N, C-alpha and C positions, 0 to 999 in steps of 0.2 A: 676324561677330564675335559671340562668346558674351557673354551677360550673366547674372550671378549675383546673386541676391537673398538677403541674410542678414537674417532677421526675428527679433524677440523682443518680449516684453511685459514691462511693469513698472508699478508703481503710481506715479501722480503726474506732473503736467505738468512740474514742475521737473526731476524725475529723467529724464524723456524728453528734455527739452532738453539737459541735461548729457551724456546718453549720446550724442545726436546729435553734439554738439560734440566729444566724445572721439573718435568715429569719424572725423570730418573731420580732426582733428588727427593722428590716428594713421595714417591712410591717405591721403596727399596725392593718390593717383591714383584715389580714389573717384569714381564718377560721379554720385552723388547720395544724399541721406538724406531720408526722409519720416517724419513722425510724426503720429499722430492717435488719438483716443479709439476704443477697440474698440466701445464702445456708451455711449449717454448715461447719465449719473449713476453709471457704474461706477468712474470714476477709474483704469481700467486703460488704459494707453497702449501702442500698437504702434509700434515703431521698425523701419524697414526701410532697409537700406543696399544700394546697387547698385554692382557691380564689373564691370569688363571682364575680370577674371580670377578664378579661384576663390580666395577669401581663406583665410587660415590659420585652421583650426578651433580650434587651441590658443590663439591670440591672441585670437580672438573670445570664446572661453570665459572667459579672464581678464578681458577688458573687461566681459563680462556679470556675472561674479561681483563685480567691483569696483563695479558700478553697482546691484546688487541686482536684476538682471533675470534672467529665465529664460534658459537656453542658447539660442543662436542656431540657427535652422534654415536651412540653406543650400539653395537651389533654383536649378537652371539654367533660365533663361527662354528661350523661342524668340526668334530674331532677328526684330525687327519694326521696324527703322529707328530705333532708340532714340537713336542719336547725332544724327541730324538733328532729332529731337524736342527733345533737350536744347539744340541750337543755336538752334532757333526760339524756344524758351522762355526763353532767357537773353539779353536784349537788352543793349546797351552799358550800363555803369554810370557815372553821373556822381557824383563825390564831391568836392565843392569844385573845385579846379583839375584834378583827375584824371579821365581818360577811359579806362576799362578796356573792352576789347572782344576778341571772338574774330575769328579770320581771316575768317570768314563775314560779319562785320559791318563790315569795314574801309571799305566804301564809304558807311556811313550814320552813322559815329561823329562825323564833323565834324573840322575842322581846329583848332578852338580848344582850349586847355587842353593838358595833358600826357598824351599818348597812351601806353598801355601795352597790348601785345598779350598776352593769356592765352587759350590755347585752351580750348574748352568741355569738353574731356575732363578738365580739372582744375576742375570747376565751382565747388567750394567754396574756390578760391583766386582767383576772378575779382572779388570785391568784392560779390557778391550776399548773402553772409551778413552779418548785422548787426555781427559783431565786426570784420570786415575793413573794411567801410565806416566803422565808428566810428573805427578807427585812421587811415584815410585822411583823414577830416574833422578829426581831432585834429591830424594832421600839417599839414594845410592851415592850420589856425588858428595853429599854432606858426610857420609860415613868415610868415603874415600879421602876427604879433606882433613879428617882427623877430628871432627866434631865429637865431643863427649856430652851426653845428655842423660840426666838422671830422672828428671820430671817431665813427662811428655803428655800432651793432650791431643787427641784426635777429635776435633769439634765438627759435628755433623758427619759422623762416622759411616752412615750408610751400612754396608755389609761388614765393616770392621777391617777391611784389607789394610789400610794405612796404620791402624793401631797394631795389628798383628805383625806387620812388617817391621814396625819400630821396635816392638818387644823382642823380636828375633835379633836384630842387628845390635841393639844397645844393651840387651840382657838386663833389662830393668822392667819395673812395673809401669803400665801405661793406662791412663784413664781415657775412655772413649764415651762420647755422648751423642745423642741425636734428639731432635724435637719430636720425631715420629716414633710412637710405641712399636709399630711393626718393624721399623729399622733396628730398634733396640733388641727386639727378639731375634731378628735375623742375624745381627752381629753376634749375639750371645751363642747362637747355634754354631756359627762359623768358628768362634773362638774355642768352643769346646771340641769341635771336629779336629782342630789343629793342636790340641793338647795344651792350650795357652790360658785355661780357665784360672790358673794361679797367678798369671801375670797381667792379664787384660781385664779391667773392670769396666763394664758397659752400663751407663746410666741414661735416664731420660731427662733431657734438659733443654730449655729454650735459651739458646746462646750460652752465656756464662752464668746463668741464673740457677745455680745449684750449689748447695753447701759443700759438696765434695770437691767441686772445682775451686771454690774460694779457699777451702782449707788446705788443698794440695798446692796451690799457686804460691810463689811465682814459678812458671814453667821455663825449662830450658829450651823446649821445642814445642811449638803448636803447629799442627797440620789442619788445614781447613779447606776441604774441597767442596765449597758450597756455591754461592752465586754472587755476583757483583754487588747487588743492593745490600744484602745482609753483611757483606764485608765492609762496605762503606759505613753502615749504620753501627757496626760493632767495633770499628777501628779504635776508639778510645779504650774499650774494654780489653782488646788485644794488648795494648800498651800497658794497661794496669796490671794484667795478670801474666806478663812476660817478664823475665829477668831483664835488667838493663842491657845485658850482652846476649840476650836470647835470640832465638831464630824462629822465623815464621815460614811455612810453606803454604802458599795460597794458590787455589785454583777454582775452576768453574767460571773462568773469566774469558770472554772472547778477546783475542789478541788486539783487535781494533780498539777495545775499551780499556786495555791494561794500563794505559797512561794515567787514567783517573785513579786507579788503585795505588799506583806507585806514588803519585802526588800526595794522596790522602795520608799514606803511611809515613812518607817522608816528613810531612809536617808534624808527625808525632815522634820523630827521632830514629826511624828505621831507614836503612839504606839498601838499595837494590844490590844483591850479590849475584843473582843469576835469573835470566829470563829465558825459559824454555818453551818453544812453540811447537806444537804438534797439531797439524791441520789448522783449524781456525782458532784453537784454544791455547791460552797461555798459562804457564805455571810459574809463579814468582817465588823466589827465595829472598827474603828480607831479613837483615841482621841488625843487631845493636853494634855500636862502634867498635867494640873489642871482640866481636864474635869471629869465629873461623868462617871465612867465606867458602861458598860452594866452588868446586873446580869447574 
């Protein structure tokens, strides 16, 4: 199997982190993203993304331009057993009551907790990234606090991890959506692998612009592990499609920028119930006035 590397450089650690997150969100079938300083004291960072297929040059060009990065250089790498390396290097993830694992780890994940099978080929939907783990821990805290949710939306679902976790803990149907058709197919495959095809419905949608979202709303719980800008732009629609006492779990946010999100959603009647920081990334739990707050 071929492996392609798309690499670029830009100034600043925050910019590199945001670009890496953008790549993970935009390409749900990405095999991995790495970033690091080109040389000490230069503040020039390299971001390299790895794909099992050749990525679209125009799409990468637009992402680079939006991030203030140089154009990506795409290189085909020789086959060196990289799938096996990824599997070895991504052990099972424990996040509260959730246990996320690849098929190669089925024998060592243990029987306790809620098990969710996610293959290593979708590495950045397995819970290893701080934003996904943060959302899972926030969800675990909400369940522990006694939240009851019947109508749930996973907006920008990627591999479907949060939708599946929600379906398991709340024992209800969950709607999952993503703007990327590849993400939709990836999520559907993971949903079926976990025997949740009867509970989790995956649709392609740009934001809230789908009739199934509008017909299912208002939601008791919306999870959105996306990015800062779409969260800001979609904030009024989050308010429109959430129950007055509903709960939001938002991530894909650099902690240094989280205050902007909190202020925007506070203006719409949400209050901060929990701010969970892992690495440089924040996960925010926001509630309506009568909602059960996270522990």
